[in-house]
C-alpha positions in Angstrom: -0.6 46.8 33.5 1.6 45.6 30.9 0.4 43.6 27.6 1.4 39.9 28.0 2.4 37.9 24.9 3.3 33.7 24.6 5.6 33.6 22.1 6.3 29.6 21.4 9.3 29.1 18.5 12.3 26.6 19.3 14.1 29.1 16.9 16.4 31.1 19.0 16.8 33.5 16.0 12.9 34.2 15.8 12.5 34.2 19.9 15.6 36.8 19.2 13.2 38.6 16.4 10.5 39.1 18.5 12.5 40.4 22.0 14.1 42.7 19.9 10.8 44.0 18.6 9.0 44.6 21.8 12.2 45.3 24.1 11.1 49.1 24.3 7.4 48.4 24.3 5.2 47.7 27.4 5.1 43.9 27.1 5.9 41.2 28.8 7.0 38.1 26.4 7.0 34.5 28.1 8.9 32.4 25.5 8.6 28.7 24.8 10.6 26.3 22.9 8.0 23.6 22.7 4.2 22.5 23.1 5.1 21.5 26.6 6.9 24.5 28.2 4.1 27.0 26.4 1.0 24.6 28.2 3.3 25.0 31.5 3.2 28.8 30.5 -0.4 29.0 29.4 -2.1 27.7 32.3 0.7 29.8 34.6 -1.3 33.4 33.6 -3.6 35.2 31.0 -2.4 35.8 27.7 -3.4 38.8 25.2 -1.8 36.9 22.1 0.2 33.7 21.3 2.4 33.3 18.9 2.8 29.9 17.7 5.4 28.5 15.3 3.7 25.8 13.4 6.1 23.1 13.8 7.3 22.2 17.4 9.9 19.7 18.6 7.3 17.9 19.9 3.6 18.7 18.3 2.4 21.6 15.9 0.9 24.8 16.9 -2.7 24.0 15.1 -3.0 21.7 18.0 -1.8 23.5 20.1 -4.6 26.6 19.3 -7.0 24.1 19.3 -6.7 23.3 23.0 -6.0 27.1 23.9 -9.6 27.5 22.4 -11.1 25.0 23.8 -10.2 26.6 27.7 -10.1 30.2 26.5 -12.9 30.5 23.6 -11.5 34.4 23.1 -8.1 33.5 23.3 -5.9 35.6 20.3 -3.4 33.7 18.3 -1.4 34.1 15.4 0.5 31.5 13.9 4.2 31.5 12.2 4.3 29.0 9.3 7.0 28.2 6.5 5.3 28.6 2.7 4.7 25.1 2.2 2.4 25.6 5.5 0.0 28.1 4.2 -2.9 26.1 3.3 -2.8 24.7 6.8 -2.8 28.2 8.2 -5.5 29.7 6.2 -8.0 27.1 7.3 -6.5 27.7 11.2 -7.3 31.4 10.1 -10.9 29.8 9.1 -11.4 27.8 12.4 -10.7 30.7 14.7 -7.2 31.8 14.7 -6.3 35.6 14.2 -4.2 35.7 11.4 -0.8 33.5 10.1 2.5 34.9 9.7 5.2 33.4 6.9 8.4 33.0 7.6 11.6 34.4 6.7 10.2 38.0 7.8 11.0 40.5 5.3 8.1 43.2 6.6 9.2 44.3 9.9 5.9 46.8 9.6 3.5 44.6 8.0 4.4 41.9 11.3 4.1 45.0 14.1 1.0 45.6 12.4 -0.5 42.2 12.6 0.1 42.2 16.4 -0.8 45.1 17.2 -4.7 44.5 15.4 -4.2 41.0 17.4 -4.1 43.4 20.5 -6.5 45.7 19.8 -9.2 42.9 19.3 -8.2 41.6 22.8 -8.9 44.2 24.2 -12.0 45.0 22.6 -12.9 41.4 23.7 -11.8 42.2 27.4 -13.8 45.5 27.3 -16.6 43.5 25.8 -16.4 40.7 28.7 -16.2 43.8 31.4 -19.7 45.6 30.0 -21.4 42.6 29.9 -20.3 41.6 33.8 -21.4 45.1 34.7 -24.7 44.6 33.1 -25.0 41.3 34.8 -24.0 43.1 37.9 -26.4 45.5 37.5 -29.1 43.8 36.1 -29.8 45.5 33.1 -31.5 44.7 30.1 -30.2 45.7 27.3 -26.3 45.4 26.2 -24.4 48.9 26.3 -24.4 50.9 23.0 -21.2 52.9 23.6 -18.5 50.4 23.5 -14.4 51.4 23.6 -14.2 55.5 22.4 -10.7 54.7 21.2 -11.4 57.6 18.0 -10.0 60.7 19.4 -13.4 62.2 18.0 -15.5 59.7 20.2 -12.8 60.6 23.4 -13.3 64.2 22.8 -17.1 63.4 23.0 -17.2 61.3 25.7 -15.3 63.8 27.8 -18.1 66.4 26.9 -20.8 64.1 28.1 -18.0 63.3 31.2 -18.2 67.5 31.8 -22.1 68.3 31.4 -23.9 64.9 32.5 -23.8 65.8 36.2 -24.8 69.7 35.4 -28.6 70.5 35.6 -28.4 72.2 32.2 -29.8 72.0 28.8 -28.0 70.1 26.2 -28.2 69.5 22.3 -27.0 66.7 20.0 -26.3 67.4 16.7 -24.9 64.4 14.2 -26.0 61.9 11.2 -28.7 59.9 11.3 -27.9 56.5 13.1 -24.4 58.0 14.5 -25.8 57.1 18.0 -27.5 60.2 19.5 -29.8 58.6 21.4 -26.9 56.6 22.9 -25.3 59.5 24.1 -29.1 61.0 25.8 -28.6 57.4 27.7 -25.2 58.5 28.8 -25.9 62.0 29.9 -28.9 60.9 32.0 -26.8 58.0 33.7 -23.8 60.4 35.1 -26.9 63.0 35.5 -28.2 64.0 39.5 -31.9 62.7 37.6 -30.2 59.4 36.4 -32.9 57.9 39.2 -35.9 59.7 37.7 -37.5 59.0 34.3 -35.8 59.1 31.0 -39.1 60.1 28.5 -38.3 59.9 25.0 -40.0 61.7 22.5 -39.8 61.0 18.8 -41.0 65.1 17.2 -40.9 63.9 13.8 -42.4 60.7 14.2 -45.9 62.4 15.2 -48.2 65.4 13.5 -48.6 68.5 15.5 -51.6 67.8 17.4 -50.7 64.4 18.1 -47.4 65.6 19.3 -49.1 68.8 21.7 -51.6 66.1 23.2 -48.4 63.7 24.1 -46.4 66.4 25.5 -49.2 68.4 27.3 -51.7 65.6 28.0 -55.4 66.2 28.2 -58.7 65.8 29.7 -61.3 63.5 28.8 -63.6 64.9 26.2 -61.4 67.7 24.7 -61.1 66.8 21.4 -62.9 63.1 19.3 -61.1 60.5 20.6 -59.7 61.7 24.0 -62.0 59.2 26.2 -60.2 59.8 29.0 -58.1 62.1 31.1 -54.2 61.2 29.8 -50.9 62.4 31.3 -48.0 64.3 29.3 -44.8 63.9 28.3 -44.2 67.2 30.8 -45.6 65.8 33.7 -44.1 61.8 33.1 -40.7 63.8 32.8 -40.8 65.5 36.3 -37.9 65.3 38.0 -36.3 63.5 35.2 -35.0 64.2 31.6 -36.9 65.1 28.7 -35.5 64.0 25.7 -36.6 65.5 21.9 -35.6 63.5 19.2 -35.6 65.6 15.9 -37.1 69.1 17.2 -36.2 70.6 14.1 -39.4 68.4 12.8 -41.8 70.8 15.8 -44.0 73.2 14.4 -43.6 76.5 14.8 -46.6 76.7 16.8 -45.4 73.8 19.5 -41.7 75.8 19.2 -43.9 78.9 20.9 -45.3 76.5 22.8 -42.2 74.4 24.6 -40.2 77.5 25.0 -43.0 78.9 26.8 -43.0 75.9 28.9 -39.3 76.0 29.4 -39.5 79.8 30.5 -42.2 79.4 33.5 -42.0 75.8 34.4 -45.7 75.7 33.8 -48.3 74.1 31.4 -51.9 72.8 31.1 -53.2 69.8 29.8 -55.5 70.4 26.3 -59.3 71.1 27.9 -57.4 72.7 30.9 -56.9 75.7 32.6 -55.5 74.1 35.5 -51.8 75.1 35.2 -49.1 72.2 36.8 -45.3 72.5 37.4 -42.9 70.7 36.1 -39.3 70.0 37.1 -37.3 68.4 33.6 -33.8 68.3 32.2 -34.4 69.2 28.4 -31.5 67.6 26.3 -33.0 68.0 22.5 -31.4 66.3 19.1 -31.1 66.6 15.4 -29.7 65.0 12.6 -29.7 68.9 10.8 -27.0 71.4 12.6 -29.9 73.9 14.1 -28.0 77.1 13.9 -28.9 77.2 9.6 -32.5 75.7 10.6 -32.5 78.8 12.6 -31.3 81.1 9.8 -33.3 80.2 6.9 -36.1 80.8 9.7 -37.3 77.0 9.7 -36.5 77.2 13.8 -37.3 80.0 16.0 -34.2 82.2 17.2 -35.5 82.7 20.8 -35.9 79.0 21.3 -32.5 78.2 19.5 -30.5 80.7 22.2 -32.4 79.0 24.8 -31.7 75.3 24.4 -28.3 75.5 22.5 -26.5 75.5 25.9 -24.4 72.3 25.7 -23.9 71.6 22.3 -22.4 68.0 21.2 -21.4 66.5 17.8 -21.8 63.1 17.5 -19.0 61.8 14.3 -20.4 59.9 11.4 -18.6 56.6 12.0 -17.0 56.8 8.6 -14.7 59.8 10.9 -14.5 56.9 13.7 -12.7 54.0 12.4 -10.9 53.0 15.4 -14.2 52.4 17.0 -15.8 49.9 14.1 -13.7 46.9 15.4 -14.9 47.2 18.8 -18.3 48.2 17.8 -18.5 45.0 15.6 -17.3 43.0 17.8 -19.6 44.3 20.4 -22.5 43.8 18.1 -21.3 40.2 17.2 -21.4 39.5 21.3 -24.4 40.5 21.5 -26.6 39.0 18.6 -24.5 35.7 19.5 -26.3 35.9 23.2 -29.7 36.9 21.5 -29.7 34.1 19.1 -28.2 31.2 21.2 -25.3 31.4 18.4 -21.4 31.2 18.2 -20.9 32.7 15.1 -17.3 34.5 14.6 -14.6 35.9 15.1 -13.9 38.0 12.3 -11.4 37.3 10.5 -8.9 40.2 9.5 -10.2 40.7 5.9 -13.7 41.1 7.2 -12.5 43.5 10.1 -10.7 45.6 7.0 -13.8 45.1 5.2 -15.7 46.7 8.1 -13.0 49.5 8.9 -12.9 50.8 5.1 -16.8 50.7 4.6 -18.2 54.3 4.1 -21.6 53.7 6.2 -23.5 56.0 5.2 -26.0 54.6 7.7 -23.1 55.1 10.6 -23.7 52.7 13.9 -27.0 51.7 12.8 -25.9 50.3 9.8 -23.1 48.4 11.3 -25.1 47.0 13.6 -27.5 45.5 10.7 -24.9 43.9 8.9 -23.5 42.6 12.2 -26.8 40.6 13.3 -27.1 39.6 9.4 -23.9 37.8 9.4 -25.1 35.8 12.8 -28.7 35.0 11.8 -27.3 33.7 8.1 -24.0 32.1 9.0 -24.1 28.9 11.6 -21.1 28.1 12.5 -17.7 29.6 11.9 -15.4 32.8 11.6 -17.0 35.6 9.3 -15.2 36.5 6.2 -15.9 39.2 3.9 -18.3 37.3 2.3 -21.2 36.8 4.8 -20.9 40.8 5.2 -23.9 42.3 3.2 -22.8 46.1 2.7 -24.4 47.3 -0.6 -24.1 50.6 -1.1 -21.5 51.3 1.5 -18.2 51.0 0.4 -19.2 53.6 -2.5 -16.7 55.8 -0.3 -16.3 59.5 -1.7 -13.2 61.5 -1.4 -14.0 64.7 0.5 -13.1 67.8 -2.1 -12.6 65.4 -5.2 -15.2 66.8 -7.2 -14.4 66.9 -10.8 -13.9 70.1 -12.8 -16.0 70.9 -15.8 -12.6 71.3 -17.8 -9.8 68.7 -17.9 -6.7 68.7 -16.0 -3.1 68.0 -16.7 -2.1 64.4 -15.7 0.7 65.6 -13.0 -2.0 68.2 -11.6 -4.9 65.7 -11.5 -2.8 63.2 -10.1 -1.6 65.8 -7.2 -5.2 66.6 -6.2 -5.8 63.3 -5.9 -3.5 62.4 -3.6 -3.7 65.4 -1.5 -6.9 63.9 -1.1 -6.7 60.3 -0.8 -4.0 61.0 1.9 -5.5 64.0 3.9 -9.0 61.9 4.0 -6.5 58.5 5.3 -5.1 60.7 7.8 -8.7 62.4 9.1 -9.8 58.9 9.4 -6.5 57.6 11.3 -6.6 60.4 13.4 -2.9 61.8 12.7 -1.2 58.3 12.7 1.0 57.9 10.1 1.8 54.0 11.1 -2.5 53.8 10.7 -1.9 55.5 7.4 1.1 53.5 5.9 -1.6 50.4 7.1 -4.4 51.6 5.1 -2.7 52.5 2.3 -0.1 49.6 2.2 2.8 51.9 1.7 5.8 51.3 4.2 6.0 54.7 6.8 9.1 55.4 5.2 7.6 55.8 1.3 5.2 57.9 2.6 7.0 61.2 3.6 8.0 62.0 0.4 4.2 61.8 -1.0 3.7 63.9 2.3 6.8 66.5 1.7 5.9 67.1 -2.0 2.3 67.6 -1.5 2.9 69.6 2.1 -0.1 67.1 4.1 1.3 67.6 7.3 2.1 71.1 6.9 -1.5 72.3 6.5 
């Protein structure tokens, strides 16, 4: 499906420039020379983006934008303005316009970057709307947490989920705290043959050994102090469904042995009983610490490790998934607006850039909290960088940038920094050189001398 862009400009040279800009791209460009034609075109169909000249023969782009937003609140638009009109354009951005471009266009790469970002935001809004419709159709109770998956790392992960999900096998999910492991578990369960049965979640790190044992196995009345009634455990509750053991590395050695026996024999007895019960559940485990080093250091049983580590899924931290940050932020914005009955937003391009360039030690959970705070605190209008409380998230360390005890010659130190800097940007951008150009502020053609001198692309 082609991207549809409405261009409203009475200057033939400007229209020609945009026609040439999009001629080799899957874009349907609809042009209008005044506000009257623009209104007719706008009402004739849906547009992913409107590019509006501020001064038109029969009106101005700001008024036209206001009309469009009244009819389609999430309509993405960019304003074309002269230098004398920049103050009005900035005001328009604060009222919901995505961005403004000043004439004449000296930097076509910057022009393309703004348009690409606006289209990316439009795509994210449409995806969120589609997911919300799905929610309403299925009458589920919460907003889906997995949005986008545009980064190469998340594409690979979601492909693994689609492959492993339907197969009735044990899965281990590893990743930093807050990276979204629980949501991956829900996706695996949702696409499995057990999706209509319970998904039972247990945080092994939140319970002591005795409480976790009682919770898993269940217990008979009077089997220990406080056992006032017979209670079924999670092994029974997950029968036919999925048992999710979060932070499994926090499970004691004794319980690791007990779990291994249940997995091998598919039988267990409640605490205080000798009656053997059968259970059939699919096991999914998660840990914020890699299991293999824990096993090699003797903190996790080797036999249990090899029993559960059939399919291993690595959830990348948010700092390695920069392309997913904007869709996630927009989904959280939509969710919290709906939850609190507000209409805060959208994010300004500067706010999106601030989110995308933050380090996010708390991963997706931290991003969610930042957006929630912005919605709670703000009464109305677009979200600007000052609305985002991200203390500590911008201290982005460059990987491999540890300082040497011996001072280096200036050129060697510079080369080391530049190599680390560009390798880090390439990782964030999933190898996309145009995205590296946008993030660094260095034009694409000027990047290659750096890459050639440092040997970046040859690695």
